[in-house]
N, C-alpha and C positions, 0 to 999 in steps of 0.2 A: 272406424267406418265400421256403419253396421251389417247387417246381411251377410257376413262370411266370416269363415272361421282361419285359422294357422294351425293346421296339426303339425307332432313332430316326431309321429312313427311312421314308418314305410307303410304305405295299405295292402303290402305282401307277408312283408316279415317280423313287421313292428320293430323293426332297426333305426335307432336314433342317430345313426354317421350319414350326409349328405354331403355333397358338394354343390353349389348352383354352377349347375353348366351352360346354361340355357336363360341368361337374366333378360326376357325377352319385356317388353316395356309394356305397361298397364293401359286396360284399353276398360271401354266402355261394355257391357252384354254384345257381343258380335251382333243379334238379330235386331236388337231392341228398336228398331231403327221407329220414330212417331211422328203424328200426323203435324200439321199446322200451330193447331192453339197446343202442343207439349215445348215447342221450341225454347220457351223459356224457364222450361221445366230441368234444371241441374241432372245428368243421369250420371251416377259416381262410375270412379273407374276402379278397375279392380287388381288386383296382382298374376300376372301370366308368369313368374319364374317357374321355370323348371329345374327340376331337382334327380339326382342322380342316386341313388343309398348304394350304399359300398359297401354291405352285407350279398344284396342279393342281384345287384345290378339294375335294379327296376327303374326307370325315366315316370319322375310324375310332378305336379303339379299339387304342392301343400293348403295351400290357399284355396278351399271351397265354397263357393256359393251357394248359398242355402239352395237346394233343389228345390224348393217350392219357385223362385222367383224364376230359375231357369224354364222348368218343365211345367207348370200348371197349368198354364197359357201357351206354350208352345203353338208354334204355329205350323213351323215344316212339316211339311205333308211329303212322303218318300215318292206319289206317283207324280208330282212336280220339278224332280231331277230325272235333268237330261241322263236316258238310257237305261234308271233302275229300275223299273216294271218288268222291261225284256231282260237285265241284270237275274231279277229274283225268278222268276219264271226257269229260264234255263239250271238260275241256282237250285230249286226245287226238286227239275227231276232229273239234275244230276247225282244229289244228296240222297234221292229215292232209290236209284236203280242201284248206285256203289256202295251204299248201307246193304242193299239190300229190304229195305221196310216194309214190311209186309201192307196191305189196303188196310184201310180202315181203323189204322194206328194212331194214337195220340197225339197230337202233335203239342206244342204250346212255346210259344213265343215270348220273350221276353223284350219289350221296348214294341212293339209289334209296330207303333203309329199307326198308320191307315189300313193295314191288313194286307197289303201290296202282297207281303210273302207268306203270307198262312192264305191266300185266295191261290197260287201257284200250286199250294198244297194238297188244297181243299178241291183242284182240279186235277190231283195225280189219288183222288180218291180216300184222304185221309182227315178223319176229326182233328180239330182246331180248336185252339184258345191262343187268344192274345192275353198280355198285361202291360199295362201304358196305362203313366199317371197323367199325363193330356186330357181334360175331362172329354170334350170338344170332338177333342178327334175316337177315344176308345168312343165314344157315343156315336158318332158317324159308325167307324168302322162292324160299332155292331150292329145298328142296322143295315148294316149291309150284307149281314148275313156274317159276319166273323167277330163270335161271341170275342169281347174286351174286359177285363175287367180295368178300372179307370183307376190304378194303386203302383208305385213304390211294388217288384218283385221285393219279397221278404222272403226269410226262411221263413215265417206264420205266416206268407200266404202260401209257399208251396203247399204245407201241410195242408192250409184249405183246400186247395185245389185236386191232392192228392184223396181228400175224404170227399171229396165231394163226382171226382170222375175215375180215379185211380193212376197209375203210374205212366208218366212217360214215356215214349219210346225211342221218343226224340227232345228232343230242347234246344231253341232257335237264338242267336242274339248278334245283331249285325247291328255295326256300329255305336252299341248303347254299351257294350263288356267296359269298356272309355269312361265312359260317363257318372260312375259309380264310387259313392267314398266307402261304401261301408259294401268293397265285394267282397270278403271273407263271409258276412252275411249269408249273398247273394251265391255262390258257388256252395252251399252249409245247404242249400236249397237248392239249389239243381240239383246237389246227390242225394235228396233227401224224395225228389219227387220223381229222382229216373227211376226207371225197371232194372233191373239188375244186370241186362246185355242191352240198359241206353244207351243212348250218342249224347253229348253234348254240342254243338256247333256253331259256331261264335267268328263274327267275322268284324276284326279290328286295322285297323292304321297301323301296318309296320318299321318300328323302329327302322331300323337299315335303308329303307323306301324312304322314309321322311327323309333321314342326309342325302341319301344319291341323289332324290328329288327335286330336293331343293325343297317341299312339304311345311317348312317348319311354319307355316302360317295354317295350317290344320290344329298349330296348339291352341285351344278356345275357353274360355270356360269351363264347355261342359264335356272337353274332352281332360279329365286330372289324370288318369295313365294314359304311357303310348308303349307301345306293345313289340317284347323280344320273347323270344322259349325262354330263353337261359330263364332268366327269372319266375315267367309264369309254368314252366315244368318242378321247381321247386314248389311255386305256390301251392300248384294244382296235387303236386302228390302229398301237403300236409294236411290236404281236404279231401283222402283217402279217391282222389280224381288221377287220370294219367292223361297226357297227349298221348295221342297216335299217330298221330298225320297229321299232315299241314300242306294248304293249296297257295300259290298265288295266285293274288286276282288283282286287277285295274284300278277298281276303287278309289276312289280316293288320294288318286297320287302313287298308288302302291299299298295292297295290303296284306293279310292273311288270313284263311278261314280255316281256324282249328280246329281239332275234332279232336274231343275228350269221352274216358270211361272210366267208369266206379274202376277202381284201385282193382277191389280186391273181387270185384266178381266179374269183370270186361274179360272176354278172351280175343280182343282185336290184335296181331301184333305193331308194333312199332313198325313206321315204313320207314324206307330207304330215304325218299324226299324231306324225310323229318330228321333222320340222322345227319344227313347233311346237312340242311340251314344247320341246324343246332353243332355240328360241328365250325360251318362257314364264319357262325357266330362269334362260337370260339377263338378263330382266329385270328379276329378283328378287332375282337376286342370292346364288346357291343354292352359288357359290363362296365367297361374302364370308364373314368372320367376322359381320356385325354383324343378321344374319338369324338366328344360333342363338344369341346373347347376349338377345336380346329373346324367343328362345323360352326361354331358360333362367329368364330371370324371370317368366315367366310362368307356367312352373314353378313357385317359391317360391312365388308370389303363392298358388296354389291349395294348396300345402304349407300353408303357414302357416294358411289360412283351416279345415282339417281340422283340425288340430294344435288352432288356437285353441277350435272347437267341441267336439271329444274330450274337451280335459281342462277345461271348464268341466265337464261332462256327466261324467267323471269323480270329477271334487271334489264332484258331490251324488250321490253311489252309483253309479252306473249300470253296468251291465259293457255292455263291447263285445270282439263279435267277428266275422269277416269271414269274407268269400264269396269260393272259389274258392282251389286250392292249384294254381297253374304256375310253368311259369318266368319269365313275367313279372313274376305277380306277389312273385317274390321281391323282383326289383327295386324294382317299386311299395312292398311293405315297406319294404326299408333307410331307404330314399332320404324317403319321407314318413315315416320314424324312431316306425314304429308296435310294433317289437319289443315292445319293454313296456306297450304298450295294449291289449292281444288277450288274450282268455283263451281263447280258441278258432280254429279257422277253420272251417269244412264246404266240402265239395266235390260233384262229384256225377261223380267219377270212381274207383268201390268199390276200385282196385287204389291212393290215396294214404289211405280213410278208415286210421285206430289209425295213421297213421306220426306221424312231425314234422317241422315246416318246417324248410327247411334252413338250418343256423345257429342260428337263436331258440329250435328247437324247441320250436315252442307243438302242440298233439294237433291233427290234422284229425280232424273227425267229418265224417259223411253229415250231407246237408241235417235229419234229422228229430232233430239235435240241437236242434236251433233251437225244436223243442216240449217235449222233455225236459229242457232245460237251459234257458228262453230268454234269451238276452241279450235288454238294453233296445236299444240300434244293433248294427248290420250293415255295416261297410261294404266299399261289395262290391270287394273288388281282383280280380276280372275283370268289371270296367266295362266293355269293348265288349260283354259279355253281361249289362248289367243291363235289360234288356224282359222277356226270357224269364226273369230269374230270379226278379223281381217278379210277372211273370205266376203262378209256381208257387205262390207263397209270401204268394199273399194271407191263407192266415190267420193269418199271421204278422202282417202288420198292421194287417189287422182287430181282433188280439189288442191290439194296441197299441203292436206292434215298428216301429221304422224302420230305412229303408237309407237312410248315405250315398252316396251314391256322390259319391266324389274327383276323377273328369276325365270329360270334359273341362271343368266347369264344375262347382265344389262345389255339392252340394243335397242339400239333407235330404227323403225322401219316405216315403210319402206326405204 
């Protein structure tokens, strides 16, 4: 198959010793929904097997889809995500006050998308610049007052920014640090662009939360790394950077906001919360395979419960639909092998209406379809939003419809 490569070394430490701990089934690119005139085109499925480095403990996907396919025509906009703009406003206020960032400081964001976070920093009196490879979104952000380079961030791009604008007091990368195969080059770029007392702040999904909250569906092709502090600390130190603080944040089913500074020039002491979380990771064995083997068995137990229930219902002549048309729902749909069991998918994002799901080409409609062509069962693929979805659609359940919640534990509601 073309368009992806299989790497044979850990992207954090370079080791070649791995164990396949989460054999997630292959899927089409998670957000590659297609129009009606494209449904006869075959969309390739790409591996999602997830490995643990047995030397540094980093959880990662070794099969890397060409980033030009994933990100150049990326359509996801931060501002379309429920609650994220408000989250970023608070984020900017917290970071500026917590780190005592002076007015008019230079702030650079990697993977800045539509500039939602940088607008919040601009409102705090900062000079801002974004770097994002999605050309259309970068152009839109620039037109809205947030200068954005339409590029992948690299050491070379960092040198270009440094020459033109000087060092950055603050650098950010939110839910994009997990996307990069060339993470060493990126951190070298960050180190070179940061002022001696500068800080790099990043948000990533957090491995213990992926496990505890059952959000294995955050494993998709854009996410090639799944982060924990033990391997990150070793990695940053190897590049003259040092983690010194971490905060828990609720986004993406459980994430961390990490704070790193130049190892040789930074003056901030390691915080107690950071040291406590490192200790907890060691206690749980986050850098060892056993915890992931148990997690995979738990996922498979829930998958089998879902399939037994649905296949019995389908054999009785009942119809099944799904709720949720996003990148994470594609992982869940393929791994739970629901492709042939669903009549249609509904979603609340008008941009997805009348499209067809990646690979399987299941039609996507607005949630009005639950009433115009009511199915018997709706599998909530967007299960993290199940409470809000069911609250909106009490009319569906009052008419006898059932919701199936696949995770964190299978449940039939009401």
